[in-house]
C-alpha positions as CSV (number, residue, x, y, z in Angstrom):
1,X,-3.3,15.3,21.4
2,X,-0.3,15.0,19.1
3,X,1.3,18.3,18.2
4,X,3.2,18.1,15.0
5,X,2.7,20.7,12.3
6,X,4.3,18.6,9.6
7,X,2.1,15.5,9.9
8,X,-0.2,15.1,7.0
9,X,-4.0,15.1,7.2
10,X,-6.3,12.3,6.2
11,X,-3.6,9.5,6.3
12,X,-4.4,6.4,4.2
13,X,-2.8,3.1,3.4
14,X,-3.3,1.5,0.0
15,X,-2.4,-2.1,-0.8
16,X,-1.6,-2.7,-4.5
17,X,-0.1,-5.4,-6.6
18,X,0.9,-6.0,-10.2
19,X,1.3,-9.1,-12.4
20,X,4.4,-10.2,-14.2
21,X,5.2,-8.2,-17.4
22,X,2.7,-5.5,-16.5
23,X,3.4,-1.9,-15.7
24,X,0.3,-0.7,-13.9
25,X,-0.6,-1.6,-10.3
26,X,-4.1,-2.6,-9.3
27,X,-5.6,-2.0,-5.9
28,X,-6.1,-5.2,-4.0
29,X,-8.0,-3.7,-1.1
30,X,-9.9,-0.6,-0.1
31,X,-8.0,2.5,1.2
32,X,-7.8,2.2,4.9
33,X,-6.5,4.1,7.9
34,X,-4.9,0.9,9.4
35,X,-1.5,-0.3,8.3
36,X,-2.2,-3.8,9.6
37,X,-5.4,-4.1,7.4
38,X,-3.5,-2.9,4.3
39,X,-0.6,-5.3,5.0
40,X,-3.1,-8.1,5.4
41,X,-4.8,-7.3,2.0
42,X,-1.4,-7.1,0.3
43,X,-0.1,-10.5,1.7
44,X,-3.5,-12.2,0.9
45,X,-3.3,-11.1,-2.7
46,X,0.4,-11.9,-3.0
47,X,-0.2,-15.5,-1.7
48,X,-2.5,-16.2,-4.6
49,X,0.6,-16.4,-6.8
50,X,-1.0,-14.3,-9.5
51,X,1.2,-11.3,-8.7
52,X,5.0,-10.7,-9.0
53,X,5.2,-7.5,-6.9
54,X,3.0,-6.1,-4.2
55,X,3.4,-3.1,-1.8
56,X,1.6,-0.8,0.7
57,X,1.8,2.9,0.1
58,X,1.1,5.6,2.7
59,X,-0.6,8.8,1.4
60,X,-1.7,12.0,3.0
61,X,-3.3,15.1,1.6
62,X,-0.3,17.4,1.3
63,X,2.6,15.0,0.7
64,X,3.7,12.5,-2.0
65,X,2.9,8.8,-1.5
66,X,5.6,6.7,0.3
67,X,6.2,3.0,-0.1
68,X,6.1,1.5,3.4
69,X,6.3,-2.2,2.6
70,X,7.1,-4.2,-0.5
71,X,7.1,-7.9,-1.5
72,X,8.9,-9.2,-4.7
73,X,8.8,-12.7,-6.1
74,X,12.2,-13.8,-7.5
């Protein structure tokens, strides 16, 4: 049992990506509880060379989303 009052509930990782010259991100995988799965979804979408920027965000019920990992094509 982990005992931390400040840890969020229902943690989720979201993989998302956006194309060049676009402002909105699109989800490239389903929300998951595994960081490795979200990282795999992000890198698989980024390797198709359709996207300029991709990232994984970590969300919980009570806190704002946090960018955990980011890939940017120069």
